[in-house]
C-alpha positions in Angstrom: 237.9 75.7 75.5 234.9 73.9 76.9 232.7 75.9 79.2 233.1 73.4 82.1 236.9 73.6 81.9 236.7 77.4 81.9 234.4 77.5 85.0 236.6 75.0 86.8 239.7 77.1 86.2 237.8 80.2 87.2 236.6 78.7 90.4 240.1 77.5 91.3 241.5 80.9 90.6 238.9 82.7 92.7 239.4 80.2 95.6 243.2 80.8 95.4 242.7 84.6 95.3 240.4 84.4 98.4 243.3 83.2 100.6 245.3 86.4 100.6 242.1 88.5 101.1 241.0 86.2 104.0 244.5 86.6 105.5 244.1 90.4 105.5 240.6 90.2 107.1 241.6 87.7 109.8 243.4 90.5 111.7 240.1 92.0 112.5 237.6 89.1 112.2 237.4 86.0 114.2 238.3 82.8 112.2 234.8 81.3 113.1 233.1 84.4 111.6 235.4 84.4 108.5 234.7 80.7 107.8 231.0 81.4 108.1 231.2 84.4 105.8 233.2 82.4 103.2 230.4 79.9 102.9 227.7 82.4 103.2 229.1 84.0 100.1 229.3 80.6 98.3 225.7 79.9 99.3 224.6 83.3 98.0 226.3 82.7 94.7 224.7 79.3 94.3 221.3 80.8 95.2 221.7 83.3 92.3 222.5 80.5 90.0 219.6 78.4 91.1 217.2 81.3 90.9 218.4 82.1 87.4 217.9 78.4 86.4 214.3 78.5 87.7 213.5 81.8 86.1 214.9 80.5 82.7 213.1 77.2 83.1 216.4 75.3 82.9 216.3 71.8 84.5 219.3 69.8 85.6 219.1 66.1 85.5 220.1 64.9 89.0 219.8 61.5 90.7 217.3 61.5 93.6 218.7 61.5 97.1 218.3 58.0 98.6 218.1 57.2 102.3 221.5 55.3 102.1 223.1 58.5 100.9 222.1 60.6 103.9 225.0 59.5 106.2 227.6 60.1 103.5 226.0 63.5 102.7 226.1 64.5 106.4 229.8 63.4 106.6 230.7 65.5 103.5 228.8 68.5 104.9 230.6 68.2 108.2 234.1 67.7 106.7 233.9 70.0 103.7 231.4 72.6 104.8 232.3 73.0 108.5 235.7 71.5 109.4 237.5 72.5 106.2 236.7 76.2 106.3 237.3 76.4 110.0 240.7 74.7 109.8 241.6 76.9 106.8 240.8 80.1 108.7 242.5 79.0 111.9 245.6 78.1 109.9 245.6 81.4 108.0 245.2 83.3 111.3 248.5 81.6 112.5 250.4 82.0 109.3 252.2 85.0 107.7 250.9 86.2 104.3 254.0 84.9 102.4 253.6 81.4 103.8 249.9 81.4 103.2 250.2 82.4 99.5 253.2 80.2 98.6 253.9 76.5 99.0 257.3 76.5 100.7 257.8 72.8 101.1 261.3 71.5 100.2 
């Protein structure tokens, strides 16, 4: 199996496993705080990866950010980094654990 496929499946599995754990914590933590903690953990993980790349002198070839990309980047940050986690946590706070972990659509 290619390493990219492995990491993709691993990240999907970890994200799926985070839902029941977030459901347990939402009884004692505000959804705003939980959404922030979710992305704080993601940022910490990416910081570790970036620091290890720098210390091992590994470079990633990336296209430079252009001025025309900034509005799209801001929209993606707002939708995927702010609204997405908030809506997820507010939805989990109002859903029982069985419904949150299973897709019960007919």
